[in-house]
N, C-alpha and C positions, 0 to 999 in steps of 0.2 A: 272241724276239727273235732274231736271230742277229749275231754279233757280227762286224763285219768286220776283216780281217786282211789284210794285205799278201800274204803267202804262207800257203797253207795248211799246217797243223801236222800232224804225226804225232801217234799215240796217244801216246808216248813223249813228246815235246816237249811236247804237253799237259798232261800229268802233273807236268813240273818247274815249268808256271806257279803261281804263289802262289793261294792258295784266295781267292775272293772271297764276298760277301754281297749278294745271293742267288747260289747258287752257278752254276757253269758247267758242263755237259754237254757231252760230245763223243760226238757220233752222226754216223755216215756221213760221217766227215771234216769235218764242220761243229762249231763251237763255239756253243752255244745257252746264252742265259742262262735260269735259271727265275725265273717272276715271284715278286714279294716276297709273302708269304704275309700273307693278312689274316685279320680276325677269325674268319669261319667256319672258315676253313682251319686255323688256329692251333688252336683249341679243339677241331676233331676230332680232329688228328693227337697233341695231347697227351693227350687221353682215350683214345684207342686204344693208344698207347705205355703209358700207365701201368695200363690194363685188361688189356691183353694180357700185360704184365710181371708183375701180380698173379696170374694165373692159372697162366703156364709158368715164372716164375723160381723159385720156391719148390721145383717139382717138378725143376728143371733140365733142362726139357724144350725151350725154345726162349728167346731174347730177343729185342726189339723194340727197335729202333734208329732214333729220327728222322734224318732227312736225312742218311744214312751215304755216302759216295762207293763205288760198287761198280762194279770195273772189270774186264770178262769179255767175251768175244767180239768183240774189237774195239772197244768201247763203254766211256764211263764217264759212269754216271749216278749220280744223286743220288735215289732214290725217298724220297717223303714218309715213309714207314714201310718198313723192311726187317727182317722177320723171319727169324731165321737157327736153324735146328735147332741145340742146346746142342752137340755133337759136331762140328759144321761151322763154329763160331766161331773164326777166325783167332787165333792168339796168337801173342804175342812169344817172344824166347828167356829172359825171365823168367816165363812162364807167363801174362802178364798178356794182357787183348783187345788185339790187334794195333791199330795206325792204320791200315793199310793194308789191305783186303778186296779181294783180288783174285779175286773169285768171285761168283756168283749168288746172290741171297736165296732162299730157300726160298718166301717168301711176299712180295709185294710189294702194298703201298697205295699208291695214288695218290689225291690229292684235287685234283679240278679247282678250277682258281681263274678268276675271272671272265675273263681274258685271256689265258688258256692255250689252246693249240691242243688239242683232244682229240684230233688225229689224232696229233700227236707221243707224248702221253702213252701211248696205246694202242700206238703201234710200241714204246715202251719197254716196255710189257708183255709183248707179244708175242716180244720179244726176250728176255725173262726167260724165258718159257714155254719157248722154243726151246733155252734154255741149261740149263733143269733145275728152274725154278722148280716147287714143287709146286702154285701157286694165287696168284690176283692178282685184287685188286678196284681198281675205278676209281669212285670216290665224286664224285658231283655236289650240291653242296650246294642250290645253286639248284634243282635238278630233285627235291630228294629223292630220289635213286635210286642204286641201287649195281649197276654191271655187275661180275659175277663171270666170272672167266675159270678153269675148270678146264683142266688140260691135257686136250691132245686131244679137247676136246668145245665145243660150241658155247658162247659167252656165254650166260650167264641175267642179265635184268634184272628187279630186285627192287625194288619201291616200295609194296608195300603193307605197312600198319604191323605186322600182325601176324607177319610172313615173316621165318623166322630165317634169317639170312645163314650161306651154308655157309661151312666154314673148313678148311683142310688138315688130315689125318690128325694131325698133330705137336702141333696145339693143339685136340684135339676135347673138351678140357673147356671151351674157351672159348665160350660163348653168347651172341650178340647179336641184337635184332631189330632191323628198319628203325626201329620209333619208338624204340628206346632209344638207337640211334647220333644220330639227328637230333634227340631230346630232349636233347642236350648242348648243342644251340645255344640253349637255355633259360636264362635266369639265374632 
Protein backbone atom coordinates (compact mmCIF):
# COMPACT_ATOMS: atom_id res chain seq x y z
CA UNK A 1 0.00 0.00 0.00
CA UNK A 2 1.45 3.38 -1.01
CA UNK A 3 0.57 6.17 1.37
CA UNK A 4 -0.53 9.37 -0.38
CA UNK A 5 1.20 12.58 0.54
CA UNK A 6 0.70 16.07 -0.84
CA UNK A 7 4.43 16.47 -1.55
CA UNK A 8 7.18 13.90 -1.63
CA UNK A 9 9.33 13.61 1.47
CA UNK A 10 13.07 13.24 1.59
CA UNK A 11 14.53 10.33 3.53
CA UNK A 12 15.56 12.74 6.30
CA UNK A 13 12.00 14.11 6.54
CA UNK A 14 10.60 10.58 6.54
CA UNK A 15 12.85 9.57 9.45
CA UNK A 16 11.40 12.42 11.54
CA UNK A 17 7.85 11.00 11.23
CA UNK A 18 6.50 9.09 14.24
CA UNK A 19 6.70 5.31 14.02
CA UNK A 20 3.49 3.54 13.06
CA UNK A 21 2.05 0.04 13.40
CA UNK A 22 2.35 -1.53 10.94
CA UNK A 23 5.63 0.07 9.95
CA UNK A 24 6.19 2.44 7.06
CA UNK A 25 9.15 1.95 4.73
CA UNK A 26 10.86 4.53 2.52
CA UNK A 27 11.69 3.00 -0.86
CA UNK A 28 12.70 4.97 -3.95
CA UNK A 29 11.09 8.15 -2.62
CA UNK A 30 7.80 6.41 -1.82
CA UNK A 31 6.35 5.66 1.59
CA UNK A 32 4.98 2.14 1.69
CA UNK A 33 3.10 0.62 4.61
CA UNK A 34 3.91 -2.98 5.45
CA UNK A 35 0.92 -5.30 5.89
CA UNK A 36 -0.20 -6.23 9.39
CA UNK A 37 1.42 -9.58 10.24
CA UNK A 38 -1.00 -12.47 10.43
CA UNK A 39 -0.79 -15.81 12.26
CA UNK A 40 1.61 -17.76 10.02
CA UNK A 41 3.86 -14.75 9.61
CA UNK A 42 3.97 -14.06 13.35
CA UNK A 43 4.75 -17.63 14.42
CA UNK A 44 7.52 -18.01 11.83
CA UNK A 45 9.04 -14.65 12.74
CA UNK A 46 9.00 -15.39 16.48
CA UNK A 47 10.45 -18.88 16.09
CA UNK A 48 13.18 -17.70 13.74
CA UNK A 49 14.31 -14.91 16.07
CA UNK A 50 14.21 -17.20 19.11
CA UNK A 51 15.98 -20.13 17.44
CA UNK A 52 18.67 -18.03 15.75
CA UNK A 53 19.40 -16.17 19.00
CA UNK A 54 19.54 -19.41 21.01
CA UNK A 55 22.49 -20.48 18.82
CA UNK A 56 24.24 -17.16 18.16
CA UNK A 57 23.73 -15.02 21.27
CA UNK A 58 25.57 -17.24 23.82
CA UNK A 59 28.60 -17.29 21.50
CA UNK A 60 28.30 -13.53 20.86
CA UNK A 61 28.41 -14.22 17.12
CA UNK A 62 25.23 -12.53 15.90
CA UNK A 63 21.86 -11.27 17.06
CA UNK A 64 18.46 -11.51 15.33
CA UNK A 65 16.05 -8.58 15.65
CA UNK A 66 12.33 -8.66 14.71
CA UNK A 67 10.91 -5.68 12.79
CA UNK A 68 14.02 -3.49 13.12
CA UNK A 69 14.24 -0.29 11.06
CA UNK A 70 17.43 -0.29 8.99
CA UNK A 71 18.33 2.85 7.04
CA UNK A 72 21.04 2.65 4.39
CA UNK A 73 21.63 3.28 0.70
CA UNK A 74 18.78 5.82 0.43
CA UNK A 75 16.12 3.47 1.86
CA UNK A 76 14.62 2.90 5.27
CA UNK A 77 13.23 -0.62 5.52
CA UNK A 78 11.90 -2.86 8.28
CA UNK A 79 12.80 -6.49 7.54
CA UNK A 80 10.78 -9.16 9.31
CA UNK A 81 14.04 -10.48 10.79
CA UNK A 82 17.35 -8.62 10.61
CA UNK A 83 20.44 -10.50 11.76
CA UNK A 84 23.60 -8.56 12.59
CA UNK A 85 27.09 -9.87 13.23
CA UNK A 86 27.89 -9.14 16.88
CA UNK A 87 30.69 -6.68 16.08
CA UNK A 88 28.42 -4.73 13.68
CA UNK A 89 25.57 -4.09 16.14
CA UNK A 90 25.40 -0.31 16.62
CA UNK A 91 25.89 0.82 20.22
CA UNK A 92 24.98 4.08 21.92
CA UNK A 93 27.24 6.20 24.14
CA UNK A 94 26.54 3.90 27.15
CA UNK A 95 27.47 0.75 25.24
CA UNK A 96 23.84 -0.38 24.96
CA UNK A 97 22.28 -1.52 21.70
CA UNK A 98 21.47 1.65 19.75
CA UNK A 99 17.92 2.58 18.83
CA UNK A 100 18.88 3.70 15.32
CA UNK A 101 20.53 1.30 12.87
CA UNK A 102 21.97 3.23 9.91
CA UNK A 103 23.40 0.15 8.26
CA UNK A 104 22.44 -3.01 6.41
CA UNK A 105 21.73 -6.33 8.13
CA UNK A 106 24.17 -9.18 7.54
CA UNK A 107 21.22 -11.51 6.95
CA UNK A 108 17.68 -10.47 6.11
CA UNK A 109 14.70 -12.78 6.43
CA UNK A 110 11.41 -11.70 4.89
CA UNK A 111 8.16 -13.63 5.35
CA UNK A 112 5.64 -13.04 2.59
CA UNK A 113 2.20 -11.98 3.82
CA UNK A 114 -0.93 -12.79 1.77
CA UNK A 115 -1.48 -9.20 0.55
CA UNK A 116 2.19 -8.31 0.15
CA UNK A 117 3.89 -7.67 -3.18
CA UNK A 118 6.60 -10.25 -3.77
CA UNK A 119 8.27 -7.80 -6.15
CA UNK A 120 8.59 -5.08 -3.47
CA UNK A 121 9.92 -7.57 -0.91
CA UNK A 122 12.39 -8.95 -3.45
CA UNK A 123 13.44 -5.38 -4.22
CA UNK A 124 14.32 -4.85 -0.54
CA UNK A 125 16.28 -8.12 -0.47
CA UNK A 126 18.26 -7.13 -3.57
CA UNK A 127 18.90 -3.70 -2.03
CA UNK A 128 20.30 -5.39 1.09
CA UNK A 129 22.58 -7.63 -0.98
CA UNK A 130 23.78 -4.69 -3.06
CA UNK A 131 24.79 -2.82 0.10
CA UNK A 132 26.59 -5.63 1.91
CA UNK A 133 24.20 -8.26 3.27
CA UNK A 134 25.79 -11.71 3.32
CA UNK A 135 22.61 -13.68 2.71
CA UNK A 136 18.86 -13.26 2.48
CA UNK A 137 15.74 -15.43 2.59
CA UNK A 138 12.22 -14.90 1.28
CA UNK A 139 9.82 -17.31 2.98
CA UNK A 140 6.44 -18.05 1.42
CA UNK A 141 4.27 -19.80 4.04
CA UNK A 142 1.45 -20.57 1.60
CA UNK A 143 3.76 -22.22 -0.94
CA UNK A 144 5.91 -23.82 1.82
CA UNK A 145 8.99 -22.56 0.02
CA UNK A 146 12.06 -20.47 0.71
CA UNK A 147 13.92 -18.43 -1.88
CA UNK A 148 17.53 -18.19 -0.74
CA UNK A 149 19.57 -15.24 -2.02
CA UNK A 150 23.33 -15.75 -1.61
CA UNK A 151 25.38 -12.69 -2.65
CA UNK A 152 26.51 -12.60 -6.27
CA UNK A 153 24.82 -15.93 -7.05
CA UNK A 154 21.54 -17.10 -8.50
CA UNK A 155 18.71 -17.41 -5.97
CA UNK A 156 17.80 -20.95 -5.04
CA UNK A 157 14.26 -22.22 -4.42
CA UNK A 158 13.97 -24.75 -1.59
CA UNK A 159 10.75 -26.62 -0.94
CA UNK A 160 11.68 -30.25 -0.37
CA UNK A 161 11.09 -31.09 3.31
CA UNK A 162 14.50 -32.68 3.88
CA UNK A 163 16.49 -29.78 2.37
CA UNK A 164 18.71 -27.92 4.82
CA UNK A 165 18.34 -24.17 4.45
CA UNK A 166 21.69 -22.51 3.70
CA UNK A 167 22.74 -19.77 6.12
CA UNK A 168 25.52 -17.18 6.10
CA UNK A 169 28.89 -18.26 7.49
CA UNK A 170 28.51 -16.11 10.59
CA UNK A 171 25.68 -18.38 11.82
CA UNK A 172 27.01 -21.68 10.47
CA UNK A 173 26.01 -23.47 13.72
CA UNK A 174 22.34 -22.72 13.01
CA UNK A 175 20.71 -25.55 11.04
CA UNK A 176 17.13 -25.76 9.87
CA UNK A 177 15.33 -27.92 7.32
CA UNK A 178 12.35 -26.88 5.27
CA UNK A 179 10.27 -29.39 7.28
CA UNK A 180 11.37 -27.88 10.61
CA UNK A 181 10.67 -24.32 9.44
CA UNK A 182 7.14 -25.03 8.30
CA UNK A 183 6.57 -27.49 11.15
CA UNK A 184 6.38 -24.44 13.42
CA UNK A 185 3.02 -23.69 11.80
CA UNK A 186 1.48 -26.81 13.38
CA UNK A 187 0.28 -26.76 16.98
